[in-house]
C-alpha positions as CSV (number, residue, x, y, z in Angstrom):
1,M,-20.7,-146.7,-43.5
2,P,-24.4,-144.9,-43.6
3,V,-22.6,-142.6,-46.6
4,P,-20.6,-143.6,-49.1
5,E,-17.1,-141.9,-49.1
6,F,-17.5,-140.9,-52.9
7,I,-21.2,-139.6,-52.0
8,V,-19.6,-137.3,-49.4
9,E,-17.1,-136.1,-52.1
10,L,-19.8,-135.5,-54.4
11,R,-21.7,-133.4,-51.8
12,S,-18.8,-131.3,-51.3
13,H,-19.3,-129.8,-54.7
14,V,-23.0,-129.9,-55.4
15,G,-24.0,-129.2,-51.8
16,H,-27.9,-130.8,-50.9
17,A,-28.9,-130.7,-54.8
18,Q,-30.8,-133.7,-55.8
19,L,-28.5,-136.9,-56.7
20,W,-29.5,-139.5,-59.4
21,L,-27.8,-142.8,-58.0
22,P,-28.2,-146.3,-58.7
23,G,-29.6,-148.4,-55.8
24,V,-29.5,-152.1,-54.8
25,T,-32.3,-153.9,-52.8
26,A,-32.1,-157.6,-51.7
27,L,-35.2,-160.1,-50.9
28,V,-33.4,-162.6,-49.1
29,Q,-35.1,-165.8,-48.4
30,D,-34.0,-168.7,-45.8
31,D,-34.9,-172.4,-46.5
32,A,-37.8,-172.4,-44.6
33,G,-38.9,-169.1,-46.7
34,R,-38.5,-166.4,-44.2
35,L,-37.7,-162.8,-45.2
36,L,-34.4,-161.2,-43.8
37,L,-35.5,-157.6,-43.0
38,G,-33.6,-154.7,-41.0
39,Q,-34.8,-152.1,-38.6
40,R,-33.3,-148.9,-40.1
41,A,-31.7,-146.7,-38.0
42,D,-32.8,-143.7,-39.6
43,S,-36.8,-144.2,-39.5
44,G,-37.2,-147.1,-37.0
45,R,-39.1,-148.9,-39.8
46,W,-38.2,-152.3,-41.0
47,A,-37.0,-153.0,-44.5
48,L,-35.3,-155.2,-46.9
49,P,-31.3,-154.8,-47.0
50,S,-30.5,-152.1,-49.7
51,G,-27.9,-149.8,-50.5
52,I,-25.6,-148.1,-53.0
53,P,-23.0,-149.7,-55.5
54,D,-19.6,-148.1,-55.3
55,P,-18.1,-146.5,-58.1
56,G,-17.6,-149.2,-60.9
57,E,-19.1,-152.0,-59.1
58,G,-21.7,-154.3,-60.5
59,M,-25.5,-154.4,-59.0
60,A,-25.4,-158.0,-57.9
61,A,-22.0,-157.7,-56.3
62,A,-23.1,-154.5,-54.5
63,I,-26.3,-156.2,-53.3
64,A,-24.2,-159.4,-52.1
65,R,-21.8,-157.0,-50.2
66,E,-24.3,-154.5,-48.7
67,V,-26.5,-157.4,-47.0
68,R,-23.1,-159.0,-45.8
69,E,-22.1,-155.7,-44.7
70,E,-25.4,-154.7,-42.9
71,T,-26.7,-158.4,-41.6
72,G,-23.3,-160.7,-41.6
73,V,-25.5,-162.8,-43.9
74,S,-24.1,-164.2,-47.2
75,V,-26.2,-164.4,-49.9
76,A,-26.2,-166.1,-53.7
77,V,-27.9,-163.4,-56.2
78,E,-30.6,-165.4,-58.1
79,A,-32.8,-163.1,-60.1
80,L,-33.5,-159.4,-60.8
81,I,-37.0,-159.2,-59.5
82,A,-37.4,-155.2,-60.6
83,V,-35.6,-152.3,-61.8
84,H,-37.7,-149.1,-60.9
85,T,-37.4,-145.2,-60.1
86,V,-37.5,-144.2,-56.4
87,P,-39.2,-141.0,-56.2
88,P,-36.5,-138.2,-54.6
89,I,-36.0,-138.6,-50.9
90,T,-35.0,-135.5,-48.4
91,Y,-32.6,-136.9,-45.4
92,P,-32.7,-135.3,-42.2
93,N,-29.8,-133.3,-43.3
94,G,-31.4,-131.7,-46.7
95,D,-29.6,-133.8,-49.0
96,V,-32.3,-135.2,-51.8
97,T,-31.4,-138.3,-53.7
98,A,-33.4,-139.9,-56.2
99,Y,-32.5,-143.8,-57.1
100,V,-32.8,-146.2,-59.5
101,D,-33.5,-149.4,-57.7
102,H,-32.6,-153.0,-58.5
103,L,-34.5,-155.6,-56.5
104,F,-32.8,-158.7,-56.5
105,R,-33.9,-162.4,-55.0
106,C,-31.3,-163.6,-53.2
107,R,-30.8,-167.4,-51.4
108,Y,-29.6,-167.6,-48.1
109,L,-25.9,-169.2,-48.2
110,D,-24.5,-168.7,-44.3
111,G,-24.2,-166.3,-41.4
112,E,-26.0,-165.3,-38.3
113,A,-28.3,-162.5,-38.7
114,H,-27.3,-159.6,-36.6
115,V,-26.7,-156.1,-36.5
116,A,-23.4,-155.3,-38.2
117,D,-23.4,-151.8,-38.8
118,D,-24.7,-148.4,-37.7
119,E,-27.5,-148.2,-40.5
120,S,-29.7,-150.7,-38.5
121,L,-31.2,-151.0,-35.0
122,D,-32.3,-154.6,-35.2
123,V,-31.9,-157.7,-37.8
124,G,-34.2,-160.7,-38.1
125,W,-36.0,-163.5,-39.9
126,F,-39.7,-163.1,-40.5
127,A,-42.5,-165.2,-42.1
128,P,-44.1,-163.3,-44.9
129,D,-47.4,-163.3,-43.0
130,E,-45.6,-162.3,-39.8
131,L,-43.6,-159.2,-40.6
132,P,-42.8,-156.3,-38.0
133,E,-44.2,-153.1,-37.7
134,P,-43.9,-150.4,-39.0
135,L,-42.5,-151.5,-42.5
136,A,-40.8,-149.0,-44.5
137,K,-43.3,-147.5,-46.9
138,R,-41.8,-149.1,-50.1
139,T,-41.4,-152.8,-48.4
140,P,-45.0,-153.8,-49.5
141,G,-44.9,-152.9,-53.0
142,L,-41.3,-154.7,-53.4
143,L,-42.8,-157.9,-51.6
144,S,-45.7,-157.7,-54.1
145,W,-43.4,-157.4,-57.1
146,A,-41.4,-160.2,-55.7
147,A,-44.6,-162.5,-55.3
148,E,-45.6,-161.7,-58.9
149,H,-41.9,-162.4,-60.2
150,A,-42.0,-165.6,-58.6
151,S,-45.2,-166.8,-60.2
152,T,-44.7,-165.2,-63.6
153,G,-40.6,-164.9,-63.8
154,R,-41.5,-161.5,-65.2
155,T,-39.2,-158.4,-64.0
156,Y,-41.3,-155.6,-63.0
157,F,-40.0,-152.1,-64.5
158,D,-41.9,-148.7,-64.5
159,P,-44.8,-148.2,-66.7
160,V,-43.8,-146.2,-69.8
């Protein structure tokens, strides 16, 4: 489902006004080091799996659920790579949303990667040096934070 029911309910009260929401994104790697990406139905761009937690749902549980719902892949959430603010996004229907996103490193457990919902046009595994085009605008930055986290263990957060 592209828009969670609780967001639809909120929108019935606030219209297109900006919502401030939590977000989750997954950097999923398999044993060969390939990255799991989905081609977004809304933009045609390739991106890391992501989504919005349900009310009361933990961030790690939310990203494991989102990856499974979007790609058919089960993951183990291993580390928090980054917490950062995504500037406001205006969707084609006029809704405006800003996110505080939580980027997690996840390890592949099982499942065949496939399009599992209507949010993606395609899903696949890609070597880090052979990523498909076009990439979502945020993806290169997220991958950079992931590489830094892998070498230093530090979690990225927005500078003060």
